[in-house]
TORTI-908842 format. One line per 4 residues: number of its first residue (from 0); their letters; for each residue x, y, z of N, C-alpha, C. Coordinates in steps of 0.1 Angstrom, whole numbers. Layout:
BEGIN
NUM	A	X Y Z X Y Z X Y Z | ... .
This chain:
BEGIN
0	XXXX	-620 529 -819 -630 526 -808 -644 531 -814 | -654 522 -814 -667 526 -819 -677 524 -807 | -685 534 -806 -696 533 -795 -709 536 -802 | -720 526 -801 -731 528 -807 -741 537 -798 .
4	XXXX	-751 542 -804 -760 550 -796 -766 542 -785 | -769 529 -787 -775 520 -778 -765 519 -766 | -753 517 -769 -743 516 -757 -742 530 -750 | -742 540 -757 -741 555 -752 -752 556 -743 .
8	XXXX	-765 553 -748 -777 555 -738 -776 547 -726 | -769 536 -727 -767 528 -715 -758 535 -705 | -747 541 -710 -738 549 -702 -745 560 -695 | -754 567 -702 -762 578 -697 -771 573 -685 .
12	XXXX	-778 562 -687 -786 556 -677 -777 553 -664 | -766 547 -667 -757 543 -656 -752 555 -649 | -749 566 -655 -745 579 -650 -757 585 -641 | -768 585 -646 -779 590 -639 -782 583 -626 .
16	XXXX	-779 569 -625 -780 561 -613 -770 565 -603 | -759 571 -608 -748 574 -598 -749 588 -593 | -759 596 -598 -759 610 -594 -765 612 -579 | -757 612 -571 -760 615 -557 -746 619 -549 .
20	XXXX	-748 626 -538 -736 629 -530 -742 632 -516 | -731 634 -508 -735 638 -494 -737 653 -494 | -740 658 -482 -742 672 -480 -730 682 -485 | -733 692 -491 -723 701 -496 -719 711 -484 .
24	XXXX	-707 715 -484 -703 726 -474 -696 737 -481 | -696 748 -474 -690 760 -479 -691 771 -467 | -683 781 -470 -684 791 -459 -674 802 -461 | -675 812 -452 -667 824 -453 -664 829 -439 .
28	XXXX	-651 831 -437 -646 836 -424 -640 850 -427 | -642 859 -417 -637 872 -417 -627 874 -406 | -618 884 -408 -608 888 -397 -604 901 -399 | -600 907 -388 -593 921 -389 -579 920 -390 .
32	XXXX	-572 926 -399 -558 924 -400 -550 932 -389 | -557 941 -383 -550 949 -374 -557 947 -359 | -549 946 -349 -554 945 -334 -558 958 -328 | -550 969 -335 -552 982 -329 -553 992 -340 .
36	XXXX	-561 1002 -339 -563 1013 -347 -571 1025 -341 | -566 1037 -343 -573 1049 -336 -583 1053 -345 | -592 1063 -340 -602 1068 -348 -596 1075 -360 | -604 1074 -371 -599 1080 -384 -588 1072 -392 .
40	XXXX	-583 1061 -386 -574 1052 -394 -581 1043 -401 | -575 1035 -411 -582 1025 -420 -577 1011 -416 | -587 1003 -414 -584 990 -411 -587 981 -422 | -582 969 -423 -585 959 -434 -592 947 -429 .
44	XXXX	-605 945 -435 -612 933 -432 -610 923 -443 | -603 912 -440 -602 901 -450 -611 890 -448 | -614 882 -459 -623 871 -458 -617 860 -466 | -619 848 -461 -615 836 -469 -628 828 -473 .
48	XXXX	-630 827 -485 -643 821 -490 -638 807 -494 | -643 796 -487 -637 784 -491 -650 775 -497 | -646 765 -505 -657 756 -511 -653 742 -507 | -659 737 -497 -658 722 -493 -670 714 -498 .
52	XXXX	-677 719 -509 -688 711 -513 -685 703 -526 | -696 700 -535 -694 692 -546 -697 699 -559 | -698 712 -559 -698 719 -571 -690 732 -570 | -685 737 -582 -679 750 -581 -689 760 -576 .
56	XXXX	-684 769 -569 -691 779 -561 -691 793 -568 | -701 798 -574 -702 812 -580 -706 822 -568 | -698 832 -567 -701 841 -556 -697 856 -560 | -707 865 -557 -704 878 -560 -703 886 -547 .
60	XXXX	-690 891 -544 -688 898 -532 -694 911 -532 | -701 914 -520 -707 928 -519 -698 940 -520 | -701 949 -526 -691 962 -528 -690 967 -514 | -700 966 -505 -699 973 -493 -704 963 -481 .
64	XXXX	-698 963 -470 -701 956 -458 -706 966 -448 | -717 964 -441 -720 973 -430 -714 967 -418 | -705 975 -411 -699 971 -398 -704 979 -387 | -707 970 -376 -713 975 -364 -701 975 -353 .
68	XXXX	-700 987 -348 -691 990 -337 -698 990 -323 | -693 983 -313 -700 984 -301 -690 986 -290 | -691 996 -280 -682 997 -270 -685 988 -258 | -679 989 -246 -681 981 -235 -695 983 -230 .
72	XXXX	-702 994 -233 -716 996 -228 -726 991 -238 | -721 986 -250 -731 982 -259 -737 991 -269 | -731 1004 -268 -736 1014 -278 -731 1013 -292 | -741 1011 -301 -737 1008 -315 -734 1019 -323 .
76	XXXX	-725 1019 -332 -722 1028 -344 -721 1019 -356 | -727 1023 -366 -726 1016 -380 -719 1024 -390 | -710 1017 -397 -703 1023 -409 -701 1014 -421 | -695 1019 -431 -693 1011 -444 -679 1006 -445 .
80	XXXX	-677 994 -449 -664 989 -454 -666 987 -470 | -654 991 -477 -655 992 -492 -646 981 -496 | -652 973 -506 -644 962 -513 -632 967 -521 | -621 960 -517 -608 964 -523 -606 956 -535 .
84	XXXX	-598 962 -547 -593 953 -557 -604 953 -569 | -614 961 -570 -624 961 -581 -635 951 -580 | -637 944 -590 -648 935 -591 -648 923 -581 | -661 919 -577 -661 910 -567 -668 896 -571 .
88	XXXX	-669 894 -584 -674 880 -589 -663 871 -590 | -665 859 -583 -654 849 -582 -660 836 -584 | -652 827 -589 -656 812 -590 -645 804 -581 | -651 796 -572 -642 788 -564 -644 774 -567 .
92	XXXX	-635 768 -573 -635 753 -575 -636 745 -563 | -641 732 -565 -642 723 -554 -629 722 -547 | -630 722 -533 -618 719 -525 -608 731 -525 | -611 742 -528 -603 753 -528 -608 766 -521 .
96	XXXX	-601 776 -521 -606 788 -515 -601 801 -522 | -607 813 -520 -602 825 -525 -602 836 -514 | -594 846 -515 -594 856 -506 -600 870 -510 | -608 877 -502 -613 889 -505 -609 899 -494 .
100	XXXX	-611 912 -498 -607 922 -487 -616 934 -489 | -618 941 -477 -625 954 -477 -618 963 -468 | -620 976 -470 -613 986 -461 -623 994 -455 | -621 997 -442 -631 1005 -434 -623 1015 -427 .
104	XXXX	-629 1027 -424 -623 1038 -416 -630 1037 -403 | -622 1038 -390 -626 1037 -377 -634 1050 -376 | -648 1050 -372 -655 1062 -368 -648 1071 -359 | -649 1084 -360 -643 1094 -351 -648 1093 -337 .
108	XXXX	-660 1088 -336 -666 1087 -322 -664 1074 -315 | -656 1066 -321 -653 1053 -316 -640 1053 -307 | -641 1049 -295 -631 1049 -285 -629 1036 -276 | -617 1032 -273 -616 1022 -263 -616 1007 -272 .
112	XXXX	-619 997 -264 -621 984 -270 -634 983 -276 | -634 977 -288 -646 977 -296 -649 961 -300 | -661 958 -299 -666 946 -305 -671 949 -319 | -666 943 -329 -669 946 -343 -676 935 -350 .
116	XXXX	-688 937 -355 -695 927 -362 -698 930 -377 | -697 921 -384 -700 922 -398 -716 919 -400 | -723 930 -402 -738 929 -401 -743 919 -410 | -752 910 -404 -758 899 -413 -752 886 -411 .
120	XXXX	-740 886 -403 -733 873 -402 -730 872 -388 | -726 860 -383 -724 856 -368 -710 860 -365 | -702 866 -374 -688 869 -371 -687 881 -360 | -679 878 -350 -677 889 -340 -661 890 -339 .
124	XXXX	-656 903 -341 -642 907 -341 -640 916 -330 | -627 919 -327 -624 928 -317 -613 938 -321 | -615 950 -317 -605 961 -321 -602 971 -310 | -589 973 -306 -586 981 -296 -583 996 -302 .
128	XXXX	-591 1006 -299 -589 1019 -305 -585 1030 -296 | -580 1025 -284 -573 1034 -274 -559 1038 -279 | -555 1050 -275 -541 1054 -278 -531 1043 -274 | -521 1041 -283 -513 1029 -282 -505 1029 -267 .
132	XXXX	-502 1040 -263 -495 1039 -250 -503 1036 -238 | -518 1037 -240 -527 1034 -230 -536 1022 -232 | -533 1016 -242 -540 1004 -246 -537 991 -238 | -548 986 -233 -547 973 -224 -545 961 -233 .
136	XXXX	-548 962 -245 -548 951 -254 -534 951 -263 | -532 962 -270 -521 963 -280 -508 967 -272 | -510 975 -260 -499 980 -255 -493 972 -242 | -500 962 -239 -495 954 -228 -494 940 -230 .
140	XXXX	-482 934 -227 -479 920 -231 -488 912 -220 | -492 900 -225 -499 891 -217 -491 880 -211 | -484 884 -201 -474 876 -193 -480 866 -183 | -488 858 -189 -496 848 -180 -496 834 -186 .
144	XXXX	-496 825 -178 -496 811 -184 -509 807 -191 | -509 796 -200 -520 792 -206 -526 781 -196 | -540 782 -195 -547 774 -185 -556 765 -193 | -560 754 -186 -570 744 -191 -584 749 -186 .
148	XXXX	-591 756 -194 -605 762 -189 -615 751 -187 | -613 739 -195 -624 730 -192 -622 720 -181 | -610 720 -175 -609 711 -164 -617 717 -151 | -617 730 -150 -625 735 -137 -640 731 -137 .
152	XXXX	-644 730 -149 -660 726 -150 -661 712 -146 | -651 703 -148 -652 689 -145 -649 687 -131 | -638 693 -126 -632 690 -113 -637 700 -102 | -644 710 -106 -649 721 -95 -638 728 -90 .
156	XXXX	-627 732 -97 -617 739 -91 -612 750 -101 | -601 757 -97 -597 768 -107 -588 761 -118 | -588 768 -129 -583 763 -142 -567 761 -139 | -564 748 -141 -549 745 -138 -542 749 -151 .
160	XXXX	-529 752 -148 -520 756 -158 -514 744 -166 | -515 746 -180 -512 736 -188 -496 734 -189 | -491 721 -190 -477 719 -193 -471 726 -204 | -460 730 -204 -453 738 -216 -453 730 -229 .
164	XXXX	-451 716 -228 -451 708 -241 -464 707 -247 | -476 708 -238 -488 707 -245 -491 720 -252 | -488 732 -247 -490 744 -252 -482 746 -266 | -470 742 -266 -462 742 -278 -468 733 -289 .
168	XXXX	-473 721 -285 -477 711 -295 -490 717 -301 | -497 726 -294 -509 730 -299 -508 739 -312 | -498 746 -311 -493 755 -323 -506 765 -327 | -511 771 -318 -523 780 -319 -517 792 -327 .
172	XXXX	-525 798 -337 -520 810 -344 -530 820 -342 | -525 833 -340 -535 845 -337 -542 849 -351 | -537 843 -362 -543 846 -374 -555 836 -378 | -557 827 -370 -567 817 -373 -580 820 -365 .
176	XXXX	-591 821 -371 -604 823 -363 -612 811 -362 | -625 812 -357 -633 801 -356 -638 795 -368 | -643 783 -370 -648 776 -381 -661 785 -385 | -663 788 -398 -673 795 -403 -687 788 -401 .
180	XXXX	-697 796 -401 -711 790 -400 -715 787 -414 | -717 773 -416 -720 768 -428 -734 773 -433 | -743 778 -425 -755 782 -429 -755 796 -437 | -744 802 -437 -743 815 -443 -744 814 -459 .
184	XXXX	-753 821 -465 -756 820 -479 -744 826 -487 | -741 818 -498 -729 822 -506 -732 831 -517 | -745 833 -520 -747 840 -532 -753 854 -529 | -753 862 -538 -759 876 -538 -773 875 -536 .
188	XXXX	-778 882 -527 -793 882 -524 -801 892 -533 | -793 899 -541 -799 910 -550 -809 903 -559 | -820 909 -562 -829 906 -571 -828 913 -585 | -817 920 -585 -815 928 -598 -813 918 -610 .
192	XXXX	-819 922 -621 -818 911 -633 -804 909 -637 | -795 919 -638 -782 919 -642 -774 910 -633 | -777 913 -620 -769 905 -609 -773 889 -610 | -785 887 -613 -790 872 -615 -783 866 -627 .
196	XXXX	-782 873 -638 -775 869 -649 -760 867 -647 | -753 877 -641 -740 875 -638 -736 865 -629 | -746 861 -619 -743 849 -611 -746 836 -618 | -753 836 -628 -756 824 -636 -745 820 -646 .
200	XXXX	-738 830 -651 -728 828 -661 -714 826 -656 | -706 816 -661 -693 813 -655 -684 807 -666 | -671 806 -664 -662 801 -674 -665 786 -677 | -662 782 -689 -665 768 -694 -651 762 -700 .
204	XXXX	-650 764 -713 -637 759 -719 -627 772 -717 | -614 769 -720 -605 781 -719 -607 793 -729 | -604 803 -724 -606 816 -732 -593 822 -735 | -588 824 -748 -574 828 -750 -574 834 -766 .
208	XXXX	-563 842 -767 -558 847 -779 -544 844 -783 | -540 836 -792 -527 832 -795 -523 835 -809 | -511 838 -811 -506 840 -825 -492 833 -826 | -488 831 -839 -476 825 -841 -473 824 -857 .
212	XXXX	-459 823 -859 -456 821 -873 -450 806 -875 | -458 798 -883 -456 785 -885 -456 782 -900 | -444 775 -904 -442 771 -919 -443 783 -928 | -439 793 -925 -438 806 -934 -451 813 -932 .
216	XXXX	-460 811 -925 -472 819 -924 -475 823 -910 | -481 835 -908 -484 840 -895 -499 839 -893 | -504 833 -884 -518 831 -881 -520 832 -865 | -533 834 -862 -538 835 -849 -549 825 -845 .
220	XXXX	-550 821 -835 -561 810 -830 -567 816 -817 | -580 819 -816 -585 822 -803 -598 816 -801 | -603 816 -788 -614 809 -784 -621 817 -773 | -634 817 -773 -643 823 -763 -652 811 -758 .
224	XXXX	-655 812 -745 -663 800 -740 -670 804 -727 | -682 800 -725 -689 802 -713 -700 792 -710 | -705 791 -698 -717 782 -695 -727 791 -688 | -739 787 -690 -751 795 -682 -759 785 -675 .
228	XXXX	-760 787 -662 -768 779 -653 -782 781 -656 | -791 771 -659 -804 772 -663 -813 776 -652 | -812 770 -639 -819 771 -628 -812 777 -616 | -818 786 -610 -811 794 -598 -813 784 -585 .
232	XXXX	-802 780 -579 -804 771 -568 -811 779 -556 | -819 773 -549 -825 778 -538 -814 780 -526 | -806 769 -525 -795 768 -517 -782 767 -524 | -774 777 -527 -762 778 -536 -752 768 -531 .
236	XXXX	-751 764 -518 -741 755 -512 -745 741 -515 | -758 738 -515 -762 724 -518 -773 725 -528 | -770 726 -541 -780 726 -552 -786 713 -555 | -800 714 -559 -807 702 -563 -801 697 -577 .
240	XXXX	-806 684 -580 -802 678 -592 -805 687 -605 | -816 693 -605 -821 702 -617 -812 714 -618 | -806 718 -606 -799 731 -607 -784 729 -613 | -780 716 -617 -768 714 -624 -768 712 -639 .
244	XXXX	-780 717 -645 -782 718 -659 -775 731 -664 | -769 730 -675 -762 742 -681 -764 743 -696 | -764 754 -702 -762 756 -715 -747 762 -717 | -740 756 -728 -726 759 -730 -725 765 -743 .
248	XXXX	-716 774 -745 -712 779 -759 -697 781 -760 | -692 775 -770 -677 778 -773 -675 781 -788 | -666 791 -790 -664 794 -804 -648 795 -806 | -644 788 -816 -628 788 -819 -627 792 -832 .
252	XXXX	-617 800 -836 -614 806 -848 -599 805 -852 | -596 802 -864 -582 803 -869 -582 813 -879 | -572 823 -877 -572 836 -885 -558 836 -892 | -560 838 -906 -548 839 -913 -544 854 -914 .
256	XXXX	-532 857 -908 -527 870 -907 -517 873 -919 | -513 864 -926 -504 865 -937 -510 869 -951 | -523 865 -954 -529 868 -966 -533 882 -966 | -535 888 -979 -537 902 -980 -550 908 -973 .
260	XXXX	-560 900 -973 -572 905 -967 -575 899 -952 | -564 892 -947 -564 885 -935 -579 878 -932 | -580 868 -940 -593 860 -938 -593 851 -926 | -604 848 -922 -606 836 -912 -605 824 -920 .
264	XXXX	-598 815 -917 -597 801 -922 -609 793 -920 | -612 793 -906 -625 786 -903 -628 790 -889 | -642 789 -885 -647 791 -872 -656 781 -868 | -654 775 -856 -663 765 -851 -672 771 -841 .
268	XXXX	-686 768 -843 -696 772 -833 -700 760 -826 | -699 760 -812 -702 747 -804 -712 751 -793 | -725 751 -796 -735 751 -785 -737 738 -778 | -741 737 -766 -743 724 -759 -752 726 -748 .
272	XXXX	-759 714 -743 -767 714 -732 -761 702 -725 | -760 704 -711 -754 693 -703 -756 695 -688 | -755 684 -682 -756 683 -666 -742 680 -662 | -738 687 -651 -725 688 -646 -724 688 -631 .
276	XXXX	-717 679 -624 -713 681 -610 -699 679 -607 | -693 689 -601 -678 688 -599 -674 677 -590 | -682 673 -581 -679 663 -571 -690 653 -568 | -690 642 -574 -701 632 -570 -697 625 -557 .
280	XXXX	-684 622 -557 -679 614 -544 -665 619 -540 | -662 619 -528 -650 622 -521 -643 610 -516 | -631 611 -515 -623 601 -508 -624 604 -492 | -622 595 -483 -623 598 -470 -616 611 -464 .
284	XXXX	-604 613 -470 -595 625 -466 -599 637 -476 | -607 636 -485 -612 646 -494 -601 651 -504 | -590 644 -504 -579 649 -514 -582 644 -528 | -591 633 -529 -594 629 -542 -610 629 -543 .
288	XXXX	-614 633 -556 -630 634 -558 -632 632 -573 | -644 627 -574 -648 623 -588 -661 631 -593 | -659 638 -603 -670 646 -610 -675 640 -622 | -686 645 -627 -692 640 -640 -699 651 -648 .
292	XXXX	-698 650 -660 -705 659 -670 -711 650 -680 | -722 652 -685 -729 644 -695 -738 653 -703 | -739 651 -716 -748 660 -724 -747 658 -739 | -753 667 -746 -751 667 -762 -746 682 -766 .
296	XXXX	-738 680 -778 -732 691 -783 -732 691 -798 | -733 703 -804 -733 704 -818 -721 712 -822 | -715 710 -832 -703 718 -838 -705 719 -852 | -705 732 -857 -705 734 -873 -698 748 -875 .
300	XXXX	-694 749 -888 -687 761 -891 -695 772 -898 | -707 770 -899 -717 781 -903 -716 783 -919 | -709 774 -926 -708 776 -941 -717 767 -948 | -718 771 -962 -727 762 -970 -718 756 -980 .
304	XXXX	-725 748 -989 -718 741 -1001 -707 731 -996 | -697 731 -1004 -686 720 -1001 -679 723 -987 | -679 735 -983 -672 739 -972 -680 737 -959 | -692 733 -960 -700 730 -948 -696 719 -940 .
308	XXXX	-695 720 -926 -692 710 -918 -701 710 -906 | -705 698 -901 -713 698 -889 -714 685 -882 | -712 683 -869 -712 672 -862 -721 672 -851 | -728 663 -846 -735 661 -833 -730 650 -825 .
312	XXXX	-729 651 -812 -726 640 -804 -731 641 -790 | -734 629 -784 -736 629 -770 -724 624 -763 | -722 629 -751 -710 625 -743 -712 622 -729 | -703 614 -723 -701 613 -709 -688 616 -706 .
316	XXXX	-684 623 -694 -671 628 -692 -669 626 -676 | -663 615 -672 -659 614 -658 -648 623 -655 | -646 628 -644 -634 637 -641 -628 632 -627 | -617 627 -628 -609 622 -617 -598 633 -611 .
320	XXXX	-601 638 -600 -593 648 -595 -585 644 -583 | -573 650 -581 -566 648 -570 -559 661 -565 | -562 665 -552 -558 677 -547 -546 676 -539 | -535 682 -542 -522 680 -535 -522 692 -523 .
324	XXXX	-514 687 -513 -513 695 -501 -507 708 -504 | -499 709 -515 -491 721 -517 -500 732 -525 | -512 728 -528 -521 737 -534 -523 735 -550 | -523 724 -554 -525 721 -569 -534 710 -570 .
328	XXXX	-541 710 -582 -551 700 -585 -549 693 -598 | -547 680 -599 -546 672 -611 -558 666 -615 | -561 667 -628 -575 663 -633 -573 654 -646 | -579 642 -646 -580 634 -658 -594 633 -661 .
332	XXXX	-598 637 -673 -611 639 -678 -613 633 -692 | -614 620 -695 -617 615 -708 -631 618 -712 | -634 623 -723 -646 627 -729 -650 616 -739 | -660 608 -736 -663 597 -744 -675 602 -752 .
336	XXXX	-674 600 -766 -684 606 -775 -691 596 -784 | -703 597 -787 -710 590 -796 -718 599 -807 | -714 598 -819 -719 607 -829 -733 603 -834 | -740 613 -839 -754 611 -846 -757 623 -854 .
340	XXXX	-766 619 -864 -772 629 -874 -761 640 -879 | -749 635 -883 -739 644 -887 -741 648 -902 | -749 641 -910 -750 645 -925 -741 638 -933 | -740 642 -945 -730 636 -955 -719 644 -959 .
344	XXXX	-717 655 -952 -705 663 -955 -692 658 -948 | -694 652 -937 -682 647 -931 -685 634 -924 | -690 623 -931 -694 611 -925 -682 602 -919 | -670 605 -922 -659 598 -918 -651 607 -906 .
348	XXXX	-658 616 -900 -651 624 -889 -646 616 -878 | -653 606 -875 -648 598 -863 -636 591 -867 | -632 588 -879 -620 582 -884 -608 590 -881 | -609 604 -880 -600 612 -876 -599 617 -862 .
352	XXXX	-610 620 -856 -610 626 -843 -612 615 -832 | -616 603 -836 -618 592 -827 -631 594 -818 | -633 586 -808 -645 586 -799 -641 591 -785 | -629 595 -783 -625 599 -768 -616 611 -769 .
356	XXXX	-618 621 -763 -609 632 -760 -603 630 -747 | -589 626 -748 -581 623 -736 -576 636 -730 | -581 640 -718 -577 653 -712 -570 651 -699 | -558 659 -699 -552 659 -686 -548 672 -682 .
360	XXXX	-549 677 -669 -546 690 -666 -541 691 -652 | -531 700 -650 -526 703 -637 -526 718 -634 | -533 721 -624 -534 736 -622 -529 741 -607 | -519 747 -606 -515 752 -593 -523 763 -588 .
364	XXXX	-525 766 -575 -533 778 -570 -525 790 -573 | -531 799 -581 -524 811 -585 -510 809 -591 | -510 797 -599 -496 795 -604 -498 788 -618 | -488 780 -621 -488 773 -634 -500 765 -637 .
368	XXXX	-505 765 -650 -515 757 -655 -510 749 -668 | -510 736 -667 -507 727 -677 -518 719 -682 | -520 717 -695 -531 709 -699 -527 701 -712 | -533 690 -714 -530 683 -727 -542 676 -731 .
372	XXXX	-545 675 -745 -555 668 -751 -549 659 -762 | -555 647 -762 -550 637 -773 -562 630 -779 | -563 629 -792 -572 621 -799 -567 612 -808 | -574 600 -809 -567 588 -816 -579 583 -825 .
376	XXXX	-576 585 -839 -586 581 -849 -581 566 -853 | -585 563 -866 -582 550 -871 -569 552 -880 | -563 541 -883 -553 541 -892 -540 550 -889 | -538 552 -876 -527 560 -871 -530 574 -871 .
380	XXXX	-543 578 -873 -545 593 -873 -548 599 -860 | -541 609 -856 -542 614 -843 -538 628 -842 | -542 635 -831 -538 649 -829 -534 651 -814 | -525 661 -812 -521 665 -798 -521 679 -797 .
384	XXXX	-526 684 -785 -526 697 -781 -521 699 -767 | -511 707 -766 -505 710 -752 -505 725 -749 | -509 729 -737 -509 743 -734 -503 745 -720 | -497 757 -719 -491 761 -707 -495 776 -703 .
388	XXXX	-498 780 -692 -502 794 -688 -496 796 -674 | -493 809 -673 -486 815 -662 -493 829 -658 | -498 831 -646 -504 843 -642 -496 856 -644 | -500 865 -651 -492 877 -654 -492 886 -641 .
392	XXXX	-500 884 -631 -498 891 -618 -486 887 -611 | -481 876 -615 -468 872 -608 -456 875 -618 | -457 884 -626 -447 890 -634 -444 904 -632 | -435 911 -638 -432 925 -637 -444 932 -642 .
396	XXXX	-452 927 -651 -464 933 -657 -475 937 -646 | -475 927 -638 -486 928 -627 -499 931 -633 | -504 924 -642 -516 925 -649 -525 912 -649 | -538 914 -653 -548 904 -653 -544 894 -664 .
400	XXXX	-550 882 -663 -548 872 -673 -536 863 -672 | -533 855 -682 -522 845 -682 -513 847 -694 | -500 846 -694 -493 842 -705 -496 829 -710 | -498 827 -722 -504 815 -727 -495 809 -739 .
404	XXXX	-492 796 -739 -485 790 -750 -492 777 -754 | -494 776 -768 -501 765 -773 -493 758 -783 | -494 745 -782 -488 736 -793 -498 726 -799 | -499 726 -812 -508 716 -818 -501 709 -830 .
408	XXXX	-504 696 -832 -500 688 -842 -510 678 -845 | -513 675 -859 -522 665 -862 -534 669 -870 | -545 661 -868 -558 664 -876 -567 672 -866 | -576 679 -874 -587 686 -868 -584 699 -860 .
412	XXXX	-575 706 -865 -573 719 -858 -584 728 -861 | -590 726 -873 -604 732 -877 -613 722 -880 | -627 724 -880 -635 714 -884 -636 712 -900 | -632 725 -905 -633 724 -920 -622 715 -926 .
416	XXXX	-609 716 -918 -598 707 -921 -597 695 -913 | -608 688 -910 -608 678 -900 -600 665 -905 | -599 665 -918 -592 654 -924 -579 658 -931 | -574 669 -927 -561 673 -931 -551 676 -921 .
420	XXXX	-539 668 -922 -530 668 -911 -521 681 -911 | -517 687 -901 -509 699 -900 -497 695 -892 | -487 701 -896 -473 700 -887 -474 707 -874 | -464 708 -867 -462 714 -854 -466 729 -856 .
424	XXXX	-475 733 -847 -480 747 -847 -477 752 -832 | -469 764 -831 -466 769 -818 -472 783 -819 | -480 787 -808 -484 801 -808 -483 806 -793 | -482 819 -792 -481 824 -777 -491 837 -777 .
428	XXXX	-497 839 -766 -506 850 -765 -512 851 -750 | -524 856 -749 -530 859 -736 -541 851 -734 | -543 845 -722 -554 837 -718 -561 844 -707 | -575 846 -708 -583 850 -697 -586 839 -687 .
432	XX	-590 827 -693 -593 816 -685 -583 804 -692 | -574 799 -685 -565 789 -691 -571 775 -690 .
């Protein structure tokens, strides 16, 4: 498949014409895990941060929340809640959510029924701090029927009792709170330079370290990758067009562990500049959505002489996503490339790597991640890479990261050996980002 620069520029213009979307949504809801706690006891404040917008959401959870306690007379007491579980920087993909938690100690001067407010948010919670045997909330059952409170306003009478079948069909849960206020800002308001940098940097390609013994030799392959948002959105929930420009950097190395000096076989350095939006369009039920990335990338191995390799290409990458009700996302993302200015060291690179990276990925929420990459060159030249990852927190190790397995066969495992075919390569290791 050959794509000229003229045709590629046409695709860029077409993609630019399609860059538009409806309003982005996102929010955070808080709840108290306990309905009753006495002074001096610890309560858990949990939050669900959801992203119903059209870009991945970068969020830094505050280490402390200021909690207001008010009794029936409105007298306030303020205390701190402390973030549980360490670091609070998270990335929330489109149409998904994450959970956060803080712990707070009930102040010693708090008594009776309390209205609890997370300062700076419209959230209002309730906690009964009376002794359990005297508690009107936690110690007494609500043996009364459910009424239709709206009917009295219309008919001018007392609230009628709802039929049993209506109440059962409602399926109300005590664990579900009101819809969040969409106007709540999702990003840290800190002006500290490091916090701004931390909020602008995020994962890009997978990050892993794998090793294996193949064809009588032991080697390792590892990769680091990140992207940096060039402009800070004024509204993180609904960024402007210019806020979707990124600098990307990926570095992939193949390390020979069998040779005496353990040399690196080759390393690819891949800086890039691109525009990316995770969701341009949603289906009516929002289970399917279309994203787009487009930009330019350079790849070279930093060597000179006969071992020097370098390529440049522009690309456009539509991303077709389907979100399953069970909590997994399937993504098909073909990366269509047009090469330019690659020099005379590897003029036939496209004959081996082709013009399209065919990518397929399935990721369960907090579960299995499967991904595949296929490239088709000319004259039957091709390469296949398949990866699987499983979160180590869901094993007896209970540690961060993922167990990572990688399979590769074909051309282009390194840019130095882009025209050399390798047999099946199996490696196992640790992935930070699968």
